[in-house]
N, C-alpha and C positions, 0 to 999 in steps of 0.2 A: 573304287572297285576295278580290278583289272581281270578281264576274262580272256583266256588264251586257249585256242584250239590246237590239240595235239593229234587227234584222230577223228575223222569225220565220215568214215566209210561204214556201211552197214553190212551185216551178215558174215562177210569174210574179207580179210585183207586183200587188196587188189593193187599191188605194186606193178610198175611197168610204164612204158612210154606213153600210154593213153591216159594216165592219171597223175602225171607229174605236177601239173599246175595246182590241183585241188588236194592231192594226196591220196594214198591208198591205205593208210592205217585205220584200224577200227576205233570205236568210240572212246574218247578221253578229252575232257575239258577241265582246265585248271582255273580256279577263281581265287585271286588274292584279295582279301578284304582289307579295308583301311586299318583295322586294328592288328593286322599281321597274321590273322588266321588264314590257313591254306585249305581250301575245299577242292577235292578232286571228284568230278563226276565220271564214274565208270573207269574200268581198268582194261580197255581194249589194247591193241598193240601200240597205240599212240602213247601209252603211259611209259614206255621204255625211254623215249626221248625226254619226256618230262623228268623222269627219274635221274637222268644224267645231269640235269640242271639243278635238281633239288638236293643232290648230295653236297652241294657247296655250302649248305647251311644245316642247322640242326633243329629247325622249327618243327613243332608237332604237325602232323598231317591228319586230315579227316577225309576218308574215302566214302562217298555216298554212292552206293550202287543203285542203278535203276532196276536191275534184275540180274539173274545169274546165267543168262545164255552166253555161249562161248565168246562171241564177239565183244562182250562187255567185261570179260574176266581174263582172257587169254594172255594179256600182257603182264599180268601181275607177277608171275615168276621172274620177269626180266626187269622189274622195278627196283633200281639200285638201292633206294633207302631201306628196303626190307633186309638188306645185308649189312646195314650199319649198326654196330653195337649200341644198345640203349636208345635207338631212335624210336620215338613215340608215334605210333600209327593206330588210328581207330577206324574200324570198318563198320558202316551202318547200312542196313537195308530193312525196310519194314514191310507192312501189309502182310498178306497171307503167305507170300513166298519167302519170308525172312529166313527161316531156318534152312531151306533148300539152297538159297543163294549164298549164304555165308558158308555153308558146307562145300558148295561147288568151288568157290574161289580158293579155299584153303586145301581141299583134298586133291586138287590137281597136282599139288606138290607132295607126292606120296612116295618118292624114291624109285618109282617104277616108270610112270609116264613122264616124270621129271626127276632129274638126279638128286635134287636137294629136297629134303622133307621140310614141310612147314614148321614142324615142332623143333627143328634144328636151327632155325633162323635166330640170329643174335639180337634182332630188334625187339622192341616191346610192342607187340601187336595185340590190340584189344578188340574183340568183336562185341558190338553194342546191340543187344536184343531189345532193351527197353528204349527204343529210339525216341519216342515222344518225350520221355522224362529227361533224356540226355540233351536233346536239342533245345528243349525249353530253358535250359540253364545257360545257353550260349549268348554271346553278345549280339548276334544277328538273329533275325526272325526267320523261321522256316515254316512253310506250309506244304503239305503233301496231298497228292490225289492218286487214286489207283489207275493204272494204265489199262487201256483196252488192248491187251496183248496176250497171246497164249502163255499160260503159266503165271500171269500177273506181273506186278512190278509197281514202281513208284515214279511219279513226277514230282519235281521239287520247285518251289518258289522261294527265293532267298531275298531278303530285304535288309539293307544296312545304310544308315545315314541318308535316308531319302531316296535311295537308288534300289531298283528291284530287277531281278532276272527270273525267268522261268525256264527250266530244263525239262523238256518233254520228248523223250525218244522212245522208239518202239511203241507207238501209240496209233491206234486206228480210230479216226474221228467218226467213221461210219461203219462200225463193225457188223458182221452178219448176225451175231448173237446179241442178246441184251447187253448194253454197255455197262461197264463198271462205273464209268463217268460219262454223263451225257454231253452232247455238244454244248448245250446251254451252260452246263457246269464248267466246261472248259473255258467258255467265254468269261465267266466270272473269275475263274482261277487265274487267267492271263490278263485280266482287265488292267490296262494302263501300264504294263511293265515296260521298263526301259529297253530290255532286250528279251525277246522270245526266241529260244532255241528249240526247234521242233522237227521231229522226224518228217522228212519229205522224200521218201524213198521211191514212190511210184508215180508213173504217169498214167493217163487213161488207157494207153495201149497195153499196160501191164495187167489190166483187169479184163474180164472177171476171173482169170486163172488164179490170181493171187489174193482175191478178196477173202478176208478172214485170216490172213497171215500176220496181221497185227501191225501194219504200217499204213501211213496216210498218203493220199494223193497230194501232189504239189499244189494243185488248184484249191484243195480243201484247206491247206495250211495258209495260203495267201488270204483266203476268205476269213479264216479265224483271226488272222492278224488285224484285218479291217474291223470285224465285229467286236473284237476285244480292245480296239483302239490302242494297240501297242505302239511304241515309238520306233522300234527297230526289230526286224525279223532276220534270223540266220537260219536258213534251210539246211538241214543236217541229216546224217545217216544215209548218205547217198548209196544208191544201188551199186553193187560191185561191177556191174556191166556198164554203168554210166560213164562215158568218156569225158575228158576235159571239154572237148568241142560241144558235146551235148549239154553239159552244165553251163557253158557260155550262152548257149541258146536259151536255156531256162532263165538265166539272169536277165537277158533282153526281154523275154516274154513277161517276166515278173515286173520289170520296170514299166512296161506298157500297161500291165494290169493295174498297178497302183495309180498311174497317171490317169487312166480312164475313169477312176473313181475319185479323182481329185484328192488323193491321199498323199500325205507327206511322210509316210512310213519309210524308214531306211530299209532297203531290201538287199540282202547279202546271201551269196552261196558260201556256206562255211568251207574253209580251207585250212589245211595245216599251216600254222604260223600266223593265222589271223588273230588280231588282238583288238579288243574293245576296252577303252578306258572310260569308265562311266563316272561322272562327277555331278554332284548336286550343287548348284549355285544358289546360296541362300539369299544373295542380294536381290536377284530377280525371280527367285523361286521357280526356276525352270531347270530341267536337266539337260546337260550338254554331253556330247559324246565325241571322243577323239578316236580315230581308227587308224591303225597302221599294221604293217606286217613285220614280223621278226624274221631273222635269217633262219633257214632250216638246217 
């Protein structure tokens, strides 16, 4: 399983000299499965770069939306495969916000706010409303949980060939209102995954002004990784105001945190071009991870 980050920023794209190292594009992660399936989590501005690479093949694509907020769909009109004749693309998003999210990603291409209309695209785009039934037929195993986020949304856990990842963005681990998913349920959802990708947008200084906005504290996410005994944590959906130097400091703080708890969890600040290659070694029955960066 190959996991590549193309957009790691939250709320709004933040290009510029202060975000060069980690990147300024909004949410998009590509997962290449061993059987050749291509899963794309979210269609923020990072999906444009992914699209330029994906046009080189004609493999079917599955886009799993976490929810329909702008920073998770705004790159879709610039995704090159949607302009390829007969290219097969399926778009899924479940839970209560399903209809709204699917409508949002397609209707932004209305000929007015964007010059090309979605109905004029030459690709074969299918919106999947019966998500459970569809995903249950796939070669990989998918589990979903409702996000604690205004408007709702989905978290995903994907498992294939003994390797697992969890994608949880725009999620508040300690929400003001009654949670859709409790902290204990998140611990169970993430238990033992090889890679946890989790929203880590806020620091304690950001609260209480932003409490209830649907994002987690970095400290809460680190604790979740420990409680769920995950193998690797990629902190994701960085605040648009968070500079490279500030994220560097968070990386140092996180390393100290895990060391203080005698934890061997691999701790990473998600960045554009970051790649995790996850492999299950049947001989010793342990999971190994190779990490490298691609050229941007």
